[in-house]
N, C-alpha and C positions, 0 to 999 in steps of 0.2 A: 500837816502833810509834809513839811519840810524838815521835820526832825530827822536826824541821822543822814541828812543830805549835804552836810557842810563841804565835804571834799569835792563832789561833783559840781556844786555851786561855785566853789572857789576856782576850779580849773576852767569852768565856762566863763566866769567873770574875767578871768585873766585874758581870754581871747578878746572880750569886749574892750577892756582897758588898753590892751596892746594896740587894737585898731584905732582907738581914740588918740593914743600917744604917738604911734609911728606911722599910721596910715596903712598898716598891713592887715588885710582882711583875713578871714578864716572861716572854718566850718565847725560848728558844734553839733555833735550827734549824741543824743541821749537815748539809750535803748533799755529795754527791760520788759518784763511780762506785763500783761494787762493789769491795770490798777495799782502798779507799783509806785506811782507818783511822778511819772515823766512830765505830764502836763503841768503839774504844780511847779516843778523845777523850771520848766520852760517859761511859765508865766512870771516867775520871780526874776529870771535872767532878763526877760523882755522889759520888765518894770525898771530894772537897774539900768538897762541900756537907754531907756527913755529919760531917766533921771540924769544920765551922763551926757545928754544932748544929742542922742542918735535920732534920726528919722526912723520910725518904727512901722513895720507892716507885719500883719500876722493873719493866718488862716488855719483851717483844719481840713484835712482830706476826709472824704466820706466813702466808706466801703460800698454804699449802695448807689453812688452817683458817679458813673464813668461816662455819662452822656455829655455833660458840660465840660468839654475838653479844655484843659488849661485852667479850670476854675481855681484850684488851690493856689497857684502862683499868681494869677491875675487878681484874685480877691485880696491876697496879701498886700498887693501894691495899691489897693484902693480903700483900705479900711482905716478907721480912726479919724480923729479930728484933723490931723495933718497928714493926709494920704501921700504916699510916695509919687503917685501919678495924678495929674489933674484930670478932671472929668473928660476934657477933650482928648488928652493923650490916651486915657482908658478906652474911650470910644474907638479911637483909631486902631489901637492894637487888637481890640475885640473883633474888628473886621478881618483880621489876619489868621483866625484860628484854623482856617483851611489851608494855610500856607505856613507850616511850622517853622521852617528855618528863617523865613522872612519875619515871622512874629518874634522869634528869639533874637534876631538881629536888631529889631526895633526896640525890644525891651532892653537889650544891652546898651544901646545908644542912650535911651532915656535914663537908665540907672547910672550910667557914667556921668550924665549931667547932674543928677541928684547928688552922687557921691563926691563930686568936685566941690560941692557947697557944704556938705554935712556928712558925717559918718552915717552909715545905713545899717539897720538891723532888720532882717527878714526871718520870721519864725513860721514854720509850718509843722503843725501837729499831725502825727499819724501818717507819715509819708509812705508807709507800706500800702496805703490805699490809693495813691495818686494814679491818675490816668496817664496814657501814653504821652500826650503833649506836655503835661507837667513834668513827666520824667525826662523827656528830651530837654526841657528848659533847665532843669536842675543838673543835667549832665553838662550842659554847655555854659551856662551863665557864670558859675563860680570861676571857671578857668578864664573865660573872656574878661572878667572883671578883676582878675588877680592884680595885686598891687594897689588896689583902691581900698579905702576903709569900708568894706562891705562884709558884714558878718552874717552868715547863714546859720540858722539854728533849727534843727529838726529833731523830732522824736519818732521812734519806730519800735514796734513790738518785736520781741524775740520770737524766732521761729516762724515768722510770717513770710520772710523773704522780701523781695522787692528791691527798690533802689538803695536802701540803707547799706547793702553789701558793697556798693560802689564807693561809699565814703568810709570804709572800715580801715583803710591804711593811714599812715601818718601824713601822706600828701595825696591830694586829689587834683590832678591836672595843674600842679604847681601851687595849690592852695593848702596850707597846713590844716589838718583835721584833728580836732580834739574830741575823742570818743570816750564817753563815759557810760558804763553799764550800771544801772541801778540794781543793787542787790536787795533781797528781802531785809527788812528792818529787824533788829534784834528786839527781844521782848522789852528790854529797858526803854528803848525809844518809843515802842508802842504804849507802854504805860505812861510815859511822859505826855504823849498825845492825848491819852485818856484823861489824864489829870487836867490838861488844858481845856478839854471840851466839857468835862463834867464838873470841874471846879472843886474836885476832891480826889483823894487817893482812891483808885478803883478798888471795889470789893473783890473778894476771892472769886465769886462767880464771874465777874467781868474779866478778871485775869485769866480764868480758864477759857473763856470764849476767845480772848485775844491770842491765846496760845494755839488756837485752831485755825488762824488765818494765814499761817505760813509766812508771816512777816510782810504781808501785802497791805499797804496803807489803806487802799480804798475800802475793801470790805471791813477793815477795822473801824474806819470812820462811820461806815453805814451802821455797824453794830452799835457803836457808841451813840450815834444819833438816835437809834431805835431805843436805846436804854434811857436817853434823856426824855424822849416822848413818853415812854412807858412810865417813867417816874413822875412826869407831869400829870399823867392820868391816874396816878396812885397805884399803878400795877407793879408786880414783882419784876425787878430787873432781870432775874434769872430766866424769865420766859422768852427773852430774845434769843433766836436760834444761833448756834455757835458757828455755822458755816454760811457764807453769803448766799450761795446758790440755793441752799435749803431755805434761807430766809426769803429770797425772792419768790420761790415757789409757794411758800406758806402765805405770803402776802397776797399772791395772785389767787390762791385757793380760797382765801378768806373774803374776797370781793364777791359781790353779787354777780351772777352769770353775765348780765349785760355789761357791767363794768369790766369784767375779765375779758369779754369779747373786744371791747374798745382797746384794752391794753395789747391784745394780740394783734389787732389791726394796725395799731400804731407801730408795733415791733416789726411787722412785715413791711409796712410802708417805708420805714427806715429814714424818716425825715421829720423835723419838727412840724407839729400840726397847727394850722389855724383852726379856730372854732368851726369855720365853714367846712373844713376838711372832715372834722369829726361828724358833722351833720351829713355830709355826703357819703361817708363810709357806712353810716347807719341811717339810711333814708326813711326807715319805718318808725323812727323814734322822733318825737317832737323836740324842738329846741330846748325846752325846759328840762326834759328828761336827760338829754345829752349833757347839759350843763351840770346837772346833779351827778351824772356818772363821772364827769371830769373831776368834780370836787371830791367824790369818793376815792378815786384813784390817787389824787394829789394828797389826800389825808393819809393814804396808806404808805406814802413815801416813795411810790414808784414814779409818779409824775412830778414835775416842777413847772411852775408858771414863770416864764421869762418874757415879760412884756405881754404881747398878744400871742406868743407862741406857747404851745404845750409840748414839753420835751420830757424825755426820761431823765432821771437824776444823774445817770451816768451811762456811757455806752455799755458797760458790763451789765446793767440792768436790762437794757433792750436785747443784748445778745443772749442773756440767760433766758428771757422769755421766748425769744425766737428758737433757741435750741430745744426748748421744752415742748415745742409743737410737734405733733406727728407729721410724717412726711406728707400724708394726704391732706391734713389740715393746712400745712404750710403752702402747698401748691394751690389749693382752692383759694386761700386767702390772697396769694399773689395775683391770681386771676381776678379776684374781686377788686383789688387795688388797681389793677390795670384798667378794668372797665370804668372804675370811678374817675381815674385821671383823664381818660378819654372823654367821658361824658361831661366832666367839669371844665373841659377846655384847656387842660394842661398840654395836650398834644401827644402825638405818638412817641416822640423822643423821650418824654418823661415816663410814659407807660411802658416803654420797651423793656427795661430791666425786669419788670414784674412779669411781662408776657414770656420772657425767656425763662425766668425762674419757675414759672407755673407749669412748664412742660406742655405736653400735648393736651388739647381740649377737644371735646366732641364737635364743637361748632367751629373750630378753626380760628377762633378770635385771636389767640396769641400769635399765630402765624401772620394774620392780616395786619396786626399792630406792628409787628417787627418789620414786615415788608414796607409798610407805609413809612415807618421811622427811617429805614435805610434809604428810601427814595428822598425823603426830606433832608437827610444828612449828606447826601452825595455831593452836592455842589459846595458845601462849606466844610464838611468833615468827612472826606472820602474814606479815611481809615476806619472811623467809627461806623460808617455805612457798611463797610466790609464785615465788621464784627456782627452787626445786626442782621445782615442778610444770611450769613453763615448760621447764626442762631435759628433764624426762621426755617432754613432748609433742614436743620437737625430735628425739627419738630414735626416733620411730615415724611411721607414715603411715596414710592411709585403708585401705590394703590389709592392715594388721595387725589381728589380733584385739584388741578392746577399745579401739580408737582413739577412737571417738566418746564412749565413756564417760569416757576420760581427758581428752578435750578439754572436755567439759562440766564435769568436776571442775576443770580449769585455769581456766575462766572463773569458776566459783564461788569458788575460792580467791582469785583476783585481785580479784574484787568485794568479798569480805569484808575483804581487806587495803586496800581503797579505792585500789587501783592501777587507777583506773577506765578511763583511756585504754587501758592494756594489755588489760584485760578486754574492752573493746569491740573492739579490733583483733583479738584472738584469736577472739572470737565471729564477727566478719565473715569472718575467714579460714576458719573452719570451715564457715560457711554457704556460702561460695563454692565448697566442694568437694562440693556437692549431697548432704548427708546424708539418710538416710531421714526420713520425716515425723515419727516419734516423737522422733528425736534432734534434728531441727531445732526442734521445739517446746521441748525441754528446754534447748537452747542459748539460745533467746530468753528463756526464763524466767530462766536463770542470769545473763544479761546485762542484765536489766531495770533493776535498781538502778543499775548502773554507767552505763547510758545516761542515766538520769535525772540523775545527778550531773554528767555531762559536758555535758549540754544537747543531745546529739545524739539527737533523738527522732522526727523526721518519718519517716525511712526505716524504722525498726523497726515502726512502727504498720502500714505496708503489708505488711511481711513476716509479722507476726503474723496479719493478716487472711488472707493466703495459706495459712499453716499451719492456721489454724482451718477453712478451707474445703476443705483437702486430703484429709481422711479421718477415720476413727474414732480416738479416743484415750481414755485413762482419764479418769474424772470429775475426779480430782485434777489431772491435767495440764491438762485443759480449764479448770478453775477458775484454775489458776496463769496460764495464758495470758491469760485475760480480765482477771485482776487486773493483770498487767503492761501490758496495753493500756490499762486504765483509768488507771494511774499516768502513762503517757506522755501521754495526751491531756489531762491536767489542765493541761499547758503549751501544748498545740497546738490545742485545740478550745474551743468556747464552754462556759461553766459548766454550762449545762443538759445538753449532750451528755455532758460528763464526769460529771455527777451520775448520769444514767441508767446509764451504763456501770459506774460504781463501785458503785452500789447492786446492780446485777445481779451483778457479780463477787463482792460480799460475800455475797449469797444463795447463790451457787454454792459459795463457800468453806465456808460453814457447813453446807450440805447434804453436801458431800464430806468434811467434818470434816478438812480439810487445813490444817495450821498455816501453811505457807508461803503458800498462797493467801490465808488470813485476814490474815496480816501485811501482804502487799502491797496487798490491797484496802482495809484500814484505813488504810494510809499514803496511798493515793490519795484516800480520803474526807477524811482529815485535811488534806492539801494543798489539795484542792478547796475545802473550807469556809473554810480560811484565805485562799485566793486570792479567794473570794467575799465575804469580810468577815464571815462568821458565826463569830466567834472562839470563842464559848462552845461551839459544836458541835465545832469543831476541837479544842479542849482535851479534850473528852470522848473523841474518837477517839484522840488522842495518849496519853491516860491508859490507854485499853484496850490500846494498843500496848505501853506500858510494862509492863503486867500480864503480857503474853505474851512479850515480847522483851527485858525488862530495860532497861538504860540505852541501848540502841542508838538509840532515838528520843527520848531525853531532850532534846536540843537543840531539836527541833521543839516540844516542850511548853513549853520556856522561852521561845521566841519568841512563842508565843501568849499566855502569861502577861504578857509585856511589852506586847503589844497591848491586853490587858484591864486595863492599869494596875496589874497585880499584880506590880510589879517587886520588891517585897520577897520574895515567894515565889520569883520567878525567881532572885534573888540567893542565896537559901537553897539552891536546887538546884544552882547553880553552885558554891557553896562546898563543899557536900557531895560533889559529883562530884570536885572538886579534891583533897579530903582523903581520899577513899576509894579507896585503891589497888586495891581488889578490884572496882571498879565497871566495869572494862573500858571506860571512856570513851575510852581511847586508840584503840579500834577506829573511833570516829567523830570523830577529832580535828578535822578541818577544820570540821565542823558545830558542835562545841562551841566552838571559837574564834570562829566566826561568831556564835553566841548571845552570847558574852561581849562581842564588839565592839559589838553592838546594845545590850546592857545598859549599857555605858559611854557610848554615844552618847545614849541616852535620859536618862541621869543627868547629861549635860553634862560628862563627864570626857574632854575632848578630847585631853589628853596620852596617856591610856590608849588612846583610840580609835586614835590614830596608831600606837602600838606594836602593838595587836591587828591592825590592817588590814595593816600592813607585813608582819607574819609570815604572815598569812593569804594574801596574794598569792603568796608562795613555797609555802607548804604546800598551798594549793589548786591551784596550777598544776602542781607536780611530779607528783602522781598523776593529774592530769586533772580535778579537781573544780572545773570552771570556773564553775559557778553561784555558789559562794561567792566565788571570785576576783573576779567582776564586782562584787559588792556591796562588797567591800573596796576595789577601785579607785575606785568611786563615792564612798565616804566619804573616801578620801584626797584626791580632787578637791574634795570639799565643804570639807575643812579648809583647803585652799589658797584656796578662794573666801572663806571666813570671814576669812582673813588679808589679803584684798585682792589675792592673787597670781593674777589671772585667767589670765595666760599660762601659768603653771606648772600650774594646774588643767586647762587644755586639753591641755597636753603629756601629762599623766598619762592623760587620757581618750581621746585621739585613737586610739591603737592598737587600742582595744577597739571602736571604732565599726564596724570591718570585720573583726571577729574570726572567722576561718574555722573555728575549732575548736568553734563552738557554733552551733546553728541560729538563723536569723533570728527564728523564733517565740519563742525564749527570750530572745535578746539585745534585740530591738527594743522590747518593752514594758517592759524592765527599767530599772533605775536609771541605766544608762549613757546611754541616749538621753534620759531625763528631765534628767539633768545637762547634756547638750548644750544643751537648751533653756534651762535656767537660766543657763548661762554666756553664751549669746547675750543674755539679758535683762540680765545684769550688765555686759555690754560695751556696753549701750545699744541693741542691735539688737532691739527688741521685736517687730518684724514677723517676723524670723527665728525668734525664740523661739516665737511663736504658730504659725508654720508647722510647727515641729518637734513642738510639744506638742499641737496640736489633734487629729491623728489618734489619739493615745494617749488623750486625755481622752474623746473620743466613743466609743471602744471599751472604756472602762474596765469597763463592766458585764459584759463577756464573762467576767471572772473567771479569766484565764490567769496572772495574777501578783498578788501581794499589795500592790503599790505604791499602788493607789487607796485602799486601806483603811489606809494609813499616814497618820495625820491631818496630819502636818506639811506635806504637799504642797499641800492645797487653799487655805490662805491665800496661799501663794506664787503659785499659779495665779491667784487672784483679783486680786492686786496687778498681775501682768503684764497681765491682761485689762483692768483699769481704766486702766492707763497706755496700752495700745494701743487703747482704745476698742472692744473686742470684747465687746459685751453678751451675745451668745449664749454665748461661752466662759465669761464670768463666771457666768452663770446655771447652766451645766452644772456648774461647780465647786461652786457652792452646793448644787445638787441631789445631787451625789455625797457631799458632806459630810453632808447631811441623811440620805441613805440609809445612810451609815456609822453615824450615831447610831441610826437605827431598827433596824439589824441588831445593835447592841451596846448595848441599853438598860442604863442605870445606870452606864455607863463615862464618867467625867467628861471624859476627853480628847476622845472622840468627840462628846459632847453639847456641850461648850464650843466645840470647833472648828466645829461646825455653826452655832452662834449667831455665832461670830466671822466666818465667811465670809459668812453672810447679812447681818450688820451692815455689812461692807465693801461688798458688792454693792448694798445698798439705801441706803447712806450713813446708817445708823440708829445713832446714838450709844447709844441705850438698849439695843439688842441687844448692842453691844460691852460695855456695862457688865454685862449679864447673863452674857455669855461670861466676862468677867474673874472674876466671882463663882464661876461653876461651875468654872473652871479653877484656882481655889485648891486644888482637891483632886487635880490631876494631878501625877504624880511627875516630869513633864518640864519642866525650867526653860526650855528654848527655847520651848515653847508659851506658858508664862506670860509670857515676855519679849515675844513677838510681840504678844499681845493688849494688854499694857500699853502698848506702843509705839503701836499704832493707836488705842487709847482716848485716850491722852494727846494725840495730834495732833487727834483729833476734838473733844476738850474745848477745846483751844486755838482751834480754828476757830470754836467757838461763843462765844468770849470768856471761858470759864471757866478763867482763867489758872492760879490756884493748884491747882485739881484736875488740870488738864492737866500742870502741872509735876510734881506728885507722882507721877503715873503714868509720866511719862517718866523721872523719877529712878529709879523702881523698875525700869523697863526697862533703864536704863543699868547699874544694879547687877547685874542678872541677866546681861546680855550680858558685862559685865566679869568676873563670876565664872566664866562659862563659857569666855570667851576668844574671843568672836566680834567681832573688831576692826572689821570693816566696819559691822556694825549698831551697835556702840557709837559709832563716829564719826558715823554718821547721826543718832543720838539726840542727840549733843552739838550738832550743827548746829541741830536743832529747838529745843533748850534755849537756845542762843545767840540764836536768833531770838526767843525769848520773854524775852530779857534776862537769862538766867542765866549766871553764870560760876563755874567752880571751878578753884582753883589746881591741884588734884590731876590735872586732865585732862592737863596737859602731861607729867607724869611717868608717869601711868598708861598713856598711849597710846603712849609711845615707849620701850619697854623696851630697855636696852642689850644688846649681844651678849655681853659678858663682865663679870665681877665679881659682887659680891653682889646688885646691883640687877637683874642678868640672870636670877636664879633665880625660877622660878615658885613659887606657894604650896606645891604639892606637893613641889617640889624642896627648898624650905626645910624642910618637915616631914621629908623623908627625910634631909636633911643633919643636922638636930638629933639624930635617932635614931641614924644611922650614926656620927656624931661622938661619941656617948655610949657606943659600943661594942656596939650592938645588931646582930644579924645580919640579913641580907636577909630571911630567912623571918620573923623576929620583926617586922621593919618592915612586911612585907607583911600579917601578921596584925593589926598595930596600925592600919594605914591601910586595910585591906580591899581590898588590891590583890594581884596575883600577884607572886611573887618575880621572875619574868622582867621584869615592868614595873618593879619596884624596881631591878633591875640596869640597866635602860635609864636610869632617873633618875640613878643613881649615876654612870654614865659621862658623862651630860650635865653634872652638877655639876662633875665633875673638869675637863671641857673648859672650862667657863665660869670656873672659879676658877683654872685653870692649875696644877693639882696632879695627883699621880699615885698617891697612896696614902691609905689611911684614917687613917694616922698623921698625914700632912700635913693631912688634912681636920679631924681633931680639934684640931690646933694652930691651924689657920686659924679654926675656929669659936670657940676660946677667945679668940683675939685679937679677933675681931669682937665677941664679947659684952663683952669688957673695954672696947673702944672705945665701945660703945654706952652702957655704964654709967659711963664716965668713969674707970675704973680703969686702972692700968698693967698691961699684959698679962704674966702670968707663965707661961712654958711649962709645960705639965702634965707634961713628962718627956722623951720622946723628941724629938730635934731633927728638923726637916724634912729 
């Protein structure tokens, strides 16, 4: 099978030996059509890696099994005599399959430890079939482990799609990719294979058969093995069919009907059989008969015995048998397999793929199995539960018993899995089929949270009103509807209207003693009070929510703590959530990432903000959580503005100005449109900035979004107003800032910003000084920098040069530390105007793109720790960052220094330190 594969083998082995020699990992991707020899090449490379001293793990993805989430990756780490993971570690990570990012994070830490002791080789065959969790792991792990001697080797079929496309470039997330496409073998290579297997030069008839396999090794080998068996029986070699598919069909047709039936059952079941499975699938046959049938099929060359398992000789054999079945036969056999798996105790999750593939059944068995499987999967595999319940709903209709109940459950499960867009679409589809009043109410309640996350709120408010006015319903359902309505209008109506509705909903929820209504109405009040700037009240509501709903609303509590200047408490909650694998934080992953993004922004950690926001754009958009996505895009645009890249900031923002997936009432008052105004001001078009921002500022007290009570905006507004000569706008900004301080007494940021804005508007230097004193207590360096900048300029204007310079120097240091280049350069110009010069300005403001001088302070800290042999997780703990962020920094360091492995990083760091100390560098051991 390896004849004609010397070049792909050689290039793959180069990756292996490079990893052993230099510590640089890599990805090997072997592609080609089915039966072309990918598995044989992968097995040969894996054997070579084992011989070279690699710790080796291997597995195979299965088209029929997407229920066991993460199995291809997890099983690869636990196979063989020397598995990569201990049994205890494997058990631990298995408990995290319902929390994908936590699982991937744990796997990364474990593999780092293994790779620090020995090079690692992980092979996964047929990655075109991998499940969602495995795909996530393969997206993340290679990049996170870049620079370590970890080699990933995959095979994938041509034309099937899937994750192989992500590895097609020369680099994948900083990891070099060696892709090799296996082409059909030439006739000479096939004849050499024939001579190896037959022991003699193939006859003309055999040659003609090999000419008909189109250069594909597997059918060629099957033909040659058939020839060998025919010759052993004394038969004519020319009777072997020339085409593989025809050969499989012929062998199947030659079997007794009962044996052929067993083959078809095994093909549909799609997994290796135990003898007990064969008995269960053919319950009317005695064991002896079933055993004879297995022997008959094995003799035909279709089955092979591997220990106690009965398997097809190759996937192509099973696929050919499966494709040969009529549609009706295939669906009936899937139902038969589903019933067997349920009766045999395998459970609904094992039976579910067959129930889905079987389509509708008269007795509704398939739907019942899929619903049961979805309920079983919800706690541990919410995403899989969503797939299963959608499949169940597709197999029934409004004329079937239980349809509305199933549809409501579908919306509920999709909402819990935060597949928000799907949940809303299913709810809209159900409502379009005119359900009874009670069922319509339940659908609206189930969809409420999903609608809120997608930002599509206007239409459901009207529908809820229609349902409420349509007729009688239970007190609990009435309370839930009112709570859902209250949540929606926190973003679409004035603060006062929303408050009245939310308080009424809470009263109804308490009266009905309904937990779901209580949860939604408390969420409505928590959001309303946050949007209105009453953050202490909002915190109280979020904490009551945590008491009744656990960690689900923890991110909201963290956001309010940040607004109250209690960032240390917020960080403690973030750290605890990240470390506690039992916290189920994964269920609200986008909201937790959103909270971390703002925590990093308030702390002035812009490198981390960029990593957080970039991930959140994808994580928020995929399941339809557009509210978080918009905030992330706004911050990415802000970072470009800080760098002076106005054009790029606008490029990022523009698509979202007309975002059709979210209501205008949600998008327009949000950060996206505010950023549009800020960009106009940065471009010098102050009139346009005021035109964009004025409607938002004058409607700020409506309380539909929290941005007016984010203190950083009001000083920006005041500056724009002063430049544009708009006194009314400036006064309104000062009034909003003062109102924010009144609603949040004792919070330094709000009180200091109110003084800051009033000082700017009035031209009152003393108020600016008071603001600076108050803001010494704020945890936000950007706010301290802004007031120091304005105060310094005011002092210079009064002729108090030394004091002014001192405050401007402080502003420069803060802006430099944060990385806000535009503000830093502006302060430099003010200092130059005051006669101040600093040699460091030239180097500090023009960071090169490559080399040691290109590294940021965080990257230098990461470099020193990684270079000393510390793992990503240990670095993350040391620096108070997430391992994912550390991985981003490591890849950036590699790119800037032009290196590819942690060994090279350690050597480069050693040379750098030797040069700085004046010593001659002595390599610490392993060469680059």
